[in-house]
N, C-alpha and C positions, 0 to 999 in steps of 0.2 A: 520373551514370550515362549520360545521353544522349551526352555528348561522348566518353566512353570507348568506348561502343558504336560510334559513328560512326567514330572514329579507328581502332580495331582492325579494324572491318569493311573499311575501305578498305585499310589497310596489309596486313591479313591476306590480302585478295584479291590484292593485288599479289604477295605472297610465294607464294600458292597458284598464281598464274598462271605464275610462274617454274618451280615444281616440275612443273606440268602440262605445260608446253612441253617440258621436258627428258624427262619420262617418256614423253610421247606420241611424241617423236622417237626415243627408244630403242626403243620398241615397234615403230615403223615400220621401224627398222633390224634388227629381230629380236634385239635385245640386252636383252631383259627380265631377263636374268640379272644386270644391273647395277642393278636397282631397289633392292637393299639398300643400295648405296653412296649412292644419291640420298636414301633415307630417313634414312640416318645423317647426312648433311650437313644435312638439314632439321632433324632433332631437335637436332643440335649447335648450330645457329643459334638455335633457340628457347631452349635451355638457357642459352647464353651471354647472350642478351638478358635473360632473367629474372634471372640472377645479377647482371649489371651494374645493371639497374634497381633490384632489391631492395637492393643494397649502397648505391647512391646515396641511395635513399629513407631507409634507416636512418641514414646519415650526416647527411643534412639534418635528420632528425627530432630529432637531438641539439642542434641550434642553437636559440638563443633570442634574443629582442629584435631589435636592429638587424641582427645577423648573419643571423638567420633571414629577416627581411624583404628584406635585400639579396640573399641567395641565391635566394629564391623569385622576386624580381623579375628577376634575371639568367636564371634557368631559363625564365621565361615569355617573355622577349624572344628568347632563343635558339630556343625552340620556335616562335615566330612566324616567325623567319627560315627555319628548316628546313621548316615547313609551307608557306610561300610558295614556297620553292624546289622542294619536292616536287610540288606540284600543277601547276606550270608545266613542270617537267622531265618529268613523266610524260606530259603532253599532247604535248610536242615529240618525245620519244624513243620513244614506243610503237611507231611503225612499224618501228623497227630492232631492238627488243629480241629478237624471235624469231630473226632471222637471226644476231645476235651470239651468242645462246645455242647455236644449232645448230653454229656454227663452233667454239665452245669444246668442245662435246661431241665433235665430229669429231677435234679435236686430242688430247683426252684419250684417246679410243679408239685413235687411231693410235699414240700413244706408249706405250700399255699402262699408263699411270699411272692405276690405278683410283681412287686417292685424288683424282685430278684432278676426277672427277665429283662427289665429295663436296664438294670445295672450291668448285666452280661453284655448287652449290646453297647451301652454307653461307654464302658471301659474299653471295648475293642475299637469303637469309632473315635473316641477322644484320643486314644494313643496314636492312631493313624493321623488324626487331625492336628495334634500338637507337633508331630514329626513334620507334617506338611507345612505348618506355620513356620517352623524353624528353617526349613529349606527355602521357603519363599522369602523370608527375611534375609537370607544369605544372597539372594539374587536380585531382590527388588531395587537395591541401591544402584545397580548397574543397568538393569533393564527398564527401570521406571515403574511407577505405581500402575499406570494405565495398562501398559503392555503385560505386566505381571498379572494383573487382575483378569485381563482377557484370556490369557493362556490358562490361568487357574480355573476359571469358569468353564472354558471349553473342555479341559481335561476332566473336570468333575462331571460334566454333563455326559461325556462319553462313558465314563466309569459307571454312572447310574444306569444308563441304557443297557450296558453289558451285564451289570448285576441283575437288573430286572429280567433280562432275557435268559440268564442262567437259572433264575428262580422259576420262571415259567417253562423252562425246558426248550425254549425256542432258539437259544444261542448255544452253539457247540464250538467253543474256541479251545485251541490247544494252549492251556494255561502254562504248561511247562515251557513251551516254546516262547510264549509271551513274556514270562518272567526271565527267561534266559536272555532274550533280546533286550528288554528294558533294563535288566540288571547290567548288561554290558554297557549300554548307553549311559546309565546312571554312574557307572564307574568313571566314564569320561567326564561327566558333569562334576563328580566329586573331585577329580584331578584338577579341573579348572578352579573349583572352590578352594582347594588347597593352595594353588598358586595365588589366588586372590588374597587368601589369608596371610600368606607370607608377604605379599606386597603391602598390605595394610599395616602389618606389624613393622615392616621396614619404614613405612611412612611415619609411624608412631615413634620410631627410634628404638624399638625393642630388639630388632635384628639388624645387623650391619650387612654390608655387601662387599664382595670382592670385585664384582663387575656389574655396574649399575644397569647397563643396557647391552644385552647380547646382540641385538639388532634394533634398528629404528626404521619403521615404515610408516610413520605418522602422516607423511604427505601422500602416501599411496591412496588413490581414490577408491580402491577395492578393499584392501586390508588395513588401511590406516584410519579411515573414517567413512561414514556413510552407513546405509542400512545393512549391507552384508557384514561389515566389520562389527556393527552392533549386534547382529544375529550371532556371529561367532563368539563374541564376548559374553553374551547372555547365556548361551547354551554350553559352550566349551571353555569359557574363561580365557578366551584369546586376548593377548595383549600385543599391541604394535611395538612395544619397547620393554620386553621382560628383562628382569635381572637374572643373573646366573643362578641365584638361589631359587627364584620362582621356577625357572625352567628345569632345574635339577629335581625339585620337589615334585613337579608335575610328571616328569618322566619316570621317576622311581615309583611313585604311587601307582601310576597307570600300568606299568609293567608288572609290579608285584600283585596288585589286586586282580588284574586280568588273569595272571597265571593261576592264582589260588582259586578264582571263580570257575574257570573253564578246564583247568588241567590238574591242579594240585589235588592229591588224594587226601591230604589233611589240611584243615583250615587254621588260620591264625586265631589268636586270642582264646584258645581253648574250645573253639566251636568244632568239636569232633563229630563225625558222621555216625549216627546210630546204626548199629549192625542189624537190628531187628525192629519190628514194629509190634507193639503189644496188641493182640487181637481184642476186639470189643466183646463184651458179654453177649451170649446168645440171645438174651431177651431184648437187647438193644438193636439186633440186626434185623432190618425189615425183610419180610418175605418177598421173593422175586416178583410176585404178581401185585404186590402192594407198594412197591418201592417208589415209583413215580419220580417226582421232582427231587425228593430228598436224596435218592441214590444218585441221580444225575448230577446234582450240585456237589455231593460228597465225592463222587468219582473225579470230578474236575478239580476239587480242592486237593485231593491226594495225588493228582498228577503233577503238582508243582514241585518237582524234584530235580536234582541235578542230573547230568548225563551219567554220572558214576553211580547213581542210586541203584541201578539194576545189576551192578557188579557184585559178586560174592564178597562178603566181609573177609578181611585178611585174618588168617589164623595166627 
């Protein structure tokens, strides 16, 4: 439940931020009549994500034995890759998200293509929704369908409330701090998923082992079984009997990802930090007395940067 809540809260807030920026900009332009198209795009994105996620879950649930272990292992490893890309990408691109969305809205309004507004929001929401569905698939087999659903609905509800509050200007949250904290926690979740993926591939016979059990605490009432052990397993990938390969993968990923996220000046996989931010055209910049919610939401969106963002670019 904990992992599902955390994942849907973060992904849901990213989706809500996209919707908030678009709606606040439309309100600033005096085009509140287009809100229905924005809502339609958001709802379509949510529906598409639920349909795809449910279909894949039902298909995987029909598998048994080696095929099931192999599929769950692959899903876990893919989820780790997407999680890692997502937290670093969001940190690097947050400064330009608002400007890009405004430019797309301008083009859609200028062309008169009202469906274009729906597509802008739909693509943003469905991307976050499909990522969420993938992550939930990676944890649902350990946490159970009911616990995962409860955590997912709770996280989504909080994200919607925060998103609406940002749009109305009544919620002032430090998004940079929020994404730094949740990013660090998600790194721990991803490390657990990596360990789970290694375990499932070992169960499928794809990966061998030098030491099958580093420790065994299955009989321990706290860490071996029970609610607390289930909580640790669902959130952090805890295992009462990990193999040496599971433990090694968990430790290496956790240390490397944490270092790059909080300390490293350069990021892996070519995700280099932009030295400058391209200014928006003057005709797009709202006047101080007219800014209202559009500027409030935009300011919060551009605040989602890493601690190093304020440092001067290396020469």
